[in-house]
A tleap script that builds the chain and sets N, CA, C and O, in Angstrom:
source leaprc.protein.ff14SB
mol = sequence {
  NMET ASP GLU GLU THR PHE ASN LEU SER ILE
  ARG LYS PHE LEU LYS VAL VAL GLY VAL SER
  SER GLN ARG GLU ILE GLU GLN ALA ILE ALA
  GLN ALA LEU ALA ASP GLY THR ILE ALA GLY
  THR GLY ARG PHE PRO VAL THR MET THR LEU
  GLU LEU PRO ALA ALA LYS LEU LYS ALA LYS
  PHE ASP GLY GLU ILE GLN LEU CGLU
}
set mol.1.N position { 193.080 5.280 -38.403 }
set mol.1.CA position { 192.099 4.717 -39.077 }
set mol.1.C position { 191.189 5.738 -39.145 }
set mol.1.O position { 190.741 6.304 -38.147 }
set mol.2.N position { 190.810 6.078 -40.607 }
set mol.2.CA position { 190.203 7.131 -41.101 }
set mol.2.C position { 188.765 6.374 -40.882 }
set mol.2.O position { 188.422 5.347 -41.468 }
set mol.3.N position { 187.875 7.215 -39.761 }
set mol.3.CA position { 186.337 6.513 -39.437 }
set mol.3.C position { 185.588 6.691 -40.517 }
set mol.3.O position { 184.976 5.681 -40.865 }
set mol.4.N position { 185.391 7.900 -41.337 }
set mol.4.CA position { 184.713 8.077 -42.583 }
set mol.4.C position { 184.923 7.211 -43.741 }
set mol.4.O position { 183.886 6.927 -44.341 }
set mol.5.N position { 186.063 6.694 -44.226 }
set mol.5.CA position { 186.371 6.165 -44.870 }
set mol.5.C position { 185.999 4.611 -44.465 }
set mol.5.O position { 185.689 3.800 -45.338 }
set mol.6.N position { 186.046 4.317 -43.285 }
set mol.6.CA position { 185.880 3.228 -42.522 }
set mol.6.C position { 183.835 2.785 -42.812 }
set mol.6.O position { 183.253 1.743 -43.112 }
set mol.7.N position { 183.517 3.745 -42.612 }
set mol.7.CA position { 182.047 3.261 -42.396 }
set mol.7.C position { 181.093 3.759 -44.096 }
set mol.7.O position { 179.928 3.583 -44.453 }
set mol.8.N position { 182.047 4.279 -44.631 }
set mol.8.CA position { 181.300 4.312 -45.998 }
set mol.8.C position { 181.781 2.803 -46.802 }
set mol.8.O position { 181.123 2.362 -47.745 }
set mol.9.N position { 182.950 2.147 -46.299 }
set mol.9.CA position { 183.369 1.036 -46.857 }
set mol.9.C position { 182.622 0.051 -46.060 }
set mol.9.O position { 182.484 -0.994 -46.695 }
set mol.10.N position { 182.347 0.036 -45.451 }
set mol.10.CA position { 181.004 -0.528 -44.667 }
set mol.10.C position { 179.793 -0.600 -45.066 }
set mol.10.O position { 179.049 -1.578 -45.138 }
set mol.11.N position { 179.536 1.039 -45.457 }
set mol.11.CA position { 177.542 0.647 -45.707 }
set mol.11.C position { 177.864 0.462 -47.322 }
set mol.11.O position { 176.886 0.000 -47.910 }
set mol.12.N position { 179.266 0.772 -48.372 }
set mol.12.CA position { 178.949 0.131 -49.810 }
set mol.12.C position { 178.800 -1.466 -49.679 }
set mol.12.O position { 177.853 -1.910 -50.329 }
set mol.13.N position { 179.644 -2.530 -48.877 }
set mol.13.CA position { 179.460 -3.179 -48.629 }
set mol.13.C position { 177.806 -3.743 -48.431 }
set mol.13.O position { 177.107 -4.204 -49.333 }
set mol.14.N position { 177.486 -3.594 -47.254 }
set mol.14.CA position { 176.155 -3.764 -47.024 }
set mol.14.C position { 175.500 -3.840 -47.792 }
set mol.14.O position { 174.708 -4.773 -47.667 }
set mol.15.N position { 175.373 -3.092 -48.898 }
set mol.15.CA position { 174.437 -2.258 -50.061 }
set mol.15.C position { 174.462 -3.340 -50.641 }
set mol.15.O position { 173.426 -3.987 -50.791 }
set mol.16.N position { 176.086 -3.923 -51.257 }
set mol.16.CA position { 176.083 -4.693 -52.196 }
set mol.16.C position { 175.322 -5.746 -51.603 }
set mol.16.O position { 174.233 -5.976 -52.128 }
set mol.17.N position { 175.729 -6.559 -50.442 }
set mol.17.CA position { 174.792 -7.741 -50.008 }
set mol.17.C position { 173.590 -7.849 -49.812 }
set mol.17.O position { 172.967 -8.883 -50.053 }
set mol.18.N position { 172.865 -6.336 -49.141 }
set mol.18.CA position { 171.316 -6.631 -49.561 }
set mol.18.C position { 170.705 -6.902 -51.015 }
set mol.18.O position { 169.761 -7.623 -51.336 }
set mol.19.N position { 171.568 -6.073 -51.813 }
set mol.19.CA position { 170.886 -5.929 -52.845 }
set mol.19.C position { 171.437 -7.682 -53.682 }
set mol.19.O position { 170.637 -8.330 -54.356 }
set mol.20.N position { 172.251 -7.942 -53.541 }
set mol.20.CA position { 172.611 -9.467 -54.395 }
set mol.20.C position { 172.042 -10.640 -53.303 }
set mol.20.O position { 171.839 -11.828 -53.555 }
set mol.21.N position { 171.874 -10.028 -52.182 }
set mol.21.CA position { 170.647 -11.531 -51.228 }
set mol.21.C position { 169.503 -11.469 -51.618 }
set mol.21.O position { 169.034 -12.494 -52.111 }
set mol.22.N position { 168.860 -10.545 -51.555 }
set mol.22.CA position { 167.713 -9.875 -52.226 }
set mol.22.C position { 167.472 -11.167 -54.082 }
set mol.22.O position { 166.965 -12.253 -54.363 }
set mol.23.N position { 168.197 -10.098 -54.756 }
set mol.23.CA position { 168.231 -11.501 -55.853 }
set mol.23.C position { 168.128 -12.667 -56.307 }
set mol.23.O position { 167.606 -13.291 -57.231 }
set mol.24.N position { 169.258 -12.906 -54.719 }
set mol.24.CA position { 169.194 -14.625 -55.031 }
set mol.24.C position { 168.219 -15.247 -54.449 }
set mol.24.O position { 167.946 -16.412 -54.737 }
set mol.25.N position { 167.394 -14.376 -53.322 }
set mol.25.CA position { 166.378 -14.849 -52.603 }
set mol.25.C position { 165.119 -15.273 -53.666 }
set mol.25.O position { 164.375 -16.239 -53.836 }
set mol.26.N position { 165.289 -14.298 -54.109 }
set mol.26.CA position { 163.843 -13.894 -55.039 }
set mol.26.C position { 164.144 -14.975 -56.094 }
set mol.26.O position { 163.385 -15.945 -56.115 }
set mol.27.N position { 164.949 -14.934 -56.789 }
set mol.27.CA position { 165.272 -16.426 -57.868 }
set mol.27.C position { 165.167 -17.576 -57.537 }
set mol.27.O position { 164.385 -18.255 -58.201 }
set mol.28.N position { 165.911 -18.239 -56.387 }
set mol.28.CA position { 165.873 -19.291 -55.725 }
set mol.28.C position { 164.298 -19.402 -55.006 }
set mol.28.O position { 163.991 -20.500 -54.541 }
set mol.29.N position { 163.385 -18.360 -54.922 }
set mol.29.CA position { 162.086 -18.823 -54.537 }
set mol.29.C position { 161.043 -18.969 -55.378 }
set mol.29.O position { 160.048 -19.674 -55.205 }
set mol.30.N position { 161.486 -17.805 -56.921 }
set mol.30.CA position { 160.728 -18.145 -58.171 }
set mol.30.C position { 161.184 -19.782 -58.954 }
set mol.30.O position { 160.252 -20.503 -59.309 }
set mol.31.N position { 162.106 -20.085 -59.093 }
set mol.31.CA position { 162.719 -21.112 -59.149 }
set mol.31.C position { 162.097 -22.751 -58.496 }
set mol.31.O position { 161.821 -23.735 -59.182 }
set mol.32.N position { 162.007 -22.625 -57.021 }
set mol.32.CA position { 161.111 -23.546 -56.312 }
set mol.32.C position { 159.977 -24.206 -56.539 }
set mol.32.O position { 159.509 -25.343 -56.607 }
set mol.33.N position { 159.528 -22.335 -56.691 }
set mol.33.CA position { 157.927 -22.356 -57.043 }
set mol.33.C position { 157.591 -22.568 -58.245 }
set mol.33.O position { 156.372 -22.720 -58.319 }
set mol.34.N position { 158.232 -22.667 -59.457 }
set mol.34.CA position { 158.372 -23.270 -60.643 }
set mol.34.C position { 158.479 -24.911 -60.747 }
set mol.34.O position { 157.677 -25.606 -61.370 }
set mol.35.N position { 159.567 -25.374 -60.053 }
set mol.35.CA position { 159.688 -26.420 -60.071 }
set mol.35.C position { 158.386 -27.386 -59.210 }
set mol.35.O position { 158.291 -28.611 -59.288 }
set mol.36.N position { 157.542 -26.556 -58.475 }
set mol.36.CA position { 156.967 -27.157 -57.389 }
set mol.36.C position { 157.329 -27.850 -56.028 }
set mol.36.O position { 156.773 -28.739 -55.382 }
set mol.37.N position { 158.404 -27.154 -55.844 }
set mol.37.CA position { 159.645 -27.646 -54.873 }
set mol.37.C position { 158.691 -26.792 -53.243 }
set mol.37.O position { 158.710 -27.166 -52.070 }
set mol.38.N position { 158.051 -25.726 -53.812 }
set mol.38.CA position { 157.578 -24.983 -52.646 }
set mol.38.C position { 156.061 -24.670 -53.141 }
set mol.38.O position { 155.727 -24.710 -54.325 }
set mol.39.N position { 155.285 -24.387 -52.177 }
set mol.39.CA position { 154.152 -23.804 -52.262 }
set mol.39.C position { 153.937 -22.196 -52.383 }
set mol.39.O position { 154.779 -21.641 -51.677 }
set mol.40.N position { 153.344 -21.540 -52.845 }
set mol.40.CA position { 153.387 -20.305 -52.920 }
set mol.40.C position { 152.965 -19.289 -51.730 }
set mol.40.O position { 152.753 -18.078 -51.774 }
set mol.41.N position { 152.907 -20.429 -50.389 }
set mol.41.CA position { 152.515 -19.647 -49.380 }
set mol.41.C position { 153.668 -20.496 -47.915 }
set mol.41.O position { 154.170 -21.604 -48.101 }
set mol.42.N position { 153.837 -19.867 -46.860 }
set mol.42.CA position { 154.411 -20.705 -46.169 }
set mol.42.C position { 155.535 -19.613 -45.990 }
set mol.42.O position { 155.858 -18.739 -46.794 }
set mol.43.N position { 156.052 -19.876 -44.741 }
set mol.43.CA position { 157.712 -18.884 -44.321 }
set mol.43.C position { 158.697 -20.462 -44.176 }
set mol.43.O position { 158.500 -21.677 -44.150 }
set mol.44.N position { 159.650 -19.636 -44.119 }
set mol.44.CA position { 160.604 -20.414 -44.628 }
set mol.44.C position { 162.376 -19.882 -43.865 }
set mol.44.O position { 163.010 -18.886 -44.213 }
set mol.45.N position { 162.760 -20.809 -42.896 }
set mol.45.CA position { 164.052 -20.225 -42.226 }
set mol.45.C position { 165.270 -19.949 -43.078 }
set mol.45.O position { 165.716 -20.687 -43.956 }
set mol.46.N position { 165.632 -19.049 -42.780 }
set mol.46.CA position { 166.748 -18.179 -43.351 }
set mol.46.C position { 168.025 -17.892 -42.531 }
set mol.46.O position { 167.848 -17.122 -41.587 }
set mol.47.N position { 169.278 -18.361 -42.708 }
set mol.47.CA position { 170.357 -17.954 -42.230 }
set mol.47.C position { 171.734 -16.997 -43.083 }
set mol.47.O position { 172.163 -17.270 -44.204 }
set mol.48.N position { 172.063 -16.236 -42.486 }
set mol.48.CA position { 172.807 -15.625 -43.033 }
set mol.48.C position { 174.329 -15.467 -42.113 }
set mol.48.O position { 174.519 -15.007 -40.988 }
set mol.49.N position { 175.073 -15.927 -42.896 }
set mol.49.CA position { 176.853 -15.764 -41.945 }
set mol.49.C position { 177.641 -14.892 -42.601 }
set mol.49.O position { 178.032 -14.926 -43.768 }
set mol.50.N position { 177.883 -13.927 -41.553 }
set mol.50.CA position { 179.068 -13.024 -42.130 }
set mol.50.C position { 180.429 -13.035 -41.478 }
set mol.50.O position { 180.413 -13.056 -40.247 }
set mol.51.N position { 181.603 -13.025 -42.077 }
set mol.51.CA position { 182.769 -13.899 -41.908 }
set mol.51.C position { 183.608 -12.545 -42.355 }
set mol.51.O position { 183.358 -11.937 -43.396 }
set mol.52.N position { 184.672 -12.149 -41.389 }
set mol.52.CA position { 185.711 -11.442 -41.994 }
set mol.52.C position { 186.803 -11.839 -41.191 }
set mol.52.O position { 187.049 -11.245 -40.141 }
set mol.53.N position { 187.691 -13.084 -41.714 }
set mol.53.CA position { 188.578 -13.609 -40.928 }
set mol.53.C position { 189.763 -12.579 -40.746 }
set mol.53.O position { 190.156 -12.859 -39.613 }
set mol.54.N position { 190.345 -11.826 -41.084 }
set mol.54.CA position { 191.129 -11.044 -40.506 }
set mol.54.C position { 190.885 -10.323 -39.007 }
set mol.54.O position { 191.805 -10.093 -38.222 }
set mol.55.N position { 189.831 -10.088 -38.821 }
set mol.55.CA position { 189.169 -9.627 -37.399 }
set mol.55.C position { 188.795 -10.749 -36.740 }
set mol.55.O position { 188.202 -10.485 -35.694 }
set mol.56.N position { 188.943 -12.089 -37.002 }
set mol.56.CA position { 187.925 -12.897 -36.625 }
set mol.56.C position { 186.924 -12.690 -36.385 }
set mol.56.O position { 186.592 -12.969 -35.233 }
set mol.57.N position { 186.302 -12.334 -36.933 }
set mol.57.CA position { 184.873 -12.425 -37.109 }
set mol.57.C position { 183.725 -13.594 -38.008 }
set mol.57.O position { 183.642 -13.734 -39.228 }
set mol.58.N position { 182.916 -14.331 -36.900 }
set mol.58.CA position { 182.113 -14.713 -37.725 }
set mol.58.C position { 180.558 -14.928 -36.739 }
set mol.58.O position { 180.254 -15.423 -35.654 }
set mol.59.N position { 179.844 -14.205 -37.905 }
set mol.59.CA position { 178.574 -13.760 -36.721 }
set mol.59.C position { 177.436 -14.742 -37.992 }
set mol.59.O position { 177.604 -14.817 -39.209 }
set mol.60.N position { 176.617 -15.208 -37.374 }
set mol.60.CA position { 175.499 -15.823 -37.489 }
set mol.60.C position { 173.927 -15.281 -37.289 }
set mol.60.O position { 173.396 -15.177 -36.184 }
set mol.61.N position { 173.338 -14.983 -38.449 }
set mol.61.CA position { 172.078 -14.094 -38.212 }
set mol.61.C position { 171.239 -14.708 -38.798 }
set mol.61.O position { 171.369 -14.942 -39.999 }
set mol.62.N position { 170.143 -15.129 -38.076 }
set mol.62.CA position { 168.764 -16.269 -38.306 }
set mol.62.C position { 167.526 -14.927 -38.577 }
set mol.62.O position { 167.373 -13.772 -38.181 }
set mol.63.N position { 166.839 -15.850 -39.450 }
set mol.63.CA position { 165.324 -14.680 -39.750 }
set mol.63.C position { 164.618 -15.882 -40.357 }
set mol.63.O position { 164.868 -17.081 -40.236 }
set mol.64.N position { 163.306 -15.004 -41.304 }
set mol.64.CA position { 162.198 -15.963 -41.929 }
set mol.64.C position { 162.115 -15.127 -43.142 }
set mol.64.O position { 162.281 -13.916 -43.289 }
set mol.65.N position { 161.758 -16.262 -44.148 }
set mol.65.CA position { 161.128 -15.585 -45.148 }
set mol.65.C position { 159.634 -16.149 -45.462 }
set mol.65.O position { 159.207 -17.298 -45.574 }
set mol.66.N position { 158.868 -14.567 -45.582 }
set mol.66.CA position { 157.418 -15.608 -45.684 }
set mol.66.C position { 156.808 -14.740 -46.623 }
set mol.66.O position { 156.654 -13.519 -46.662 }
set mol.67.N position { 156.366 -16.092 -47.700 }
set mol.67.CA position { 155.246 -15.958 -49.073 }
set mol.67.C position { 154.256 -15.285 -49.056 }
set mol.67.O position { 153.815 -14.656 -50.018 }
set mol.68.N position { 153.700 -15.347 -47.748 }
set mol.68.CA position { 152.272 -14.406 -47.435 }
set mol.68.C position { 151.946 -13.430 -46.353 }
set mol.68.O position { 150.849 -12.873 -46.333 }
savepdb mol mol.pdb
quit
């Protein structure tokens, strides 16, 4: 295994996930605000699941999105 290639591919994947996830969250919150589903204040629980079936990895990460 080439450690440098491995680490670079992980970073590339995480960058895509980070940017794409932020965009999805922003769009979902904007739509929920427009629909009146949520108010412009509050805290919302959020969960991210990372799966790598070949390595039998399934990791869950919990957090919170705050609007104020």
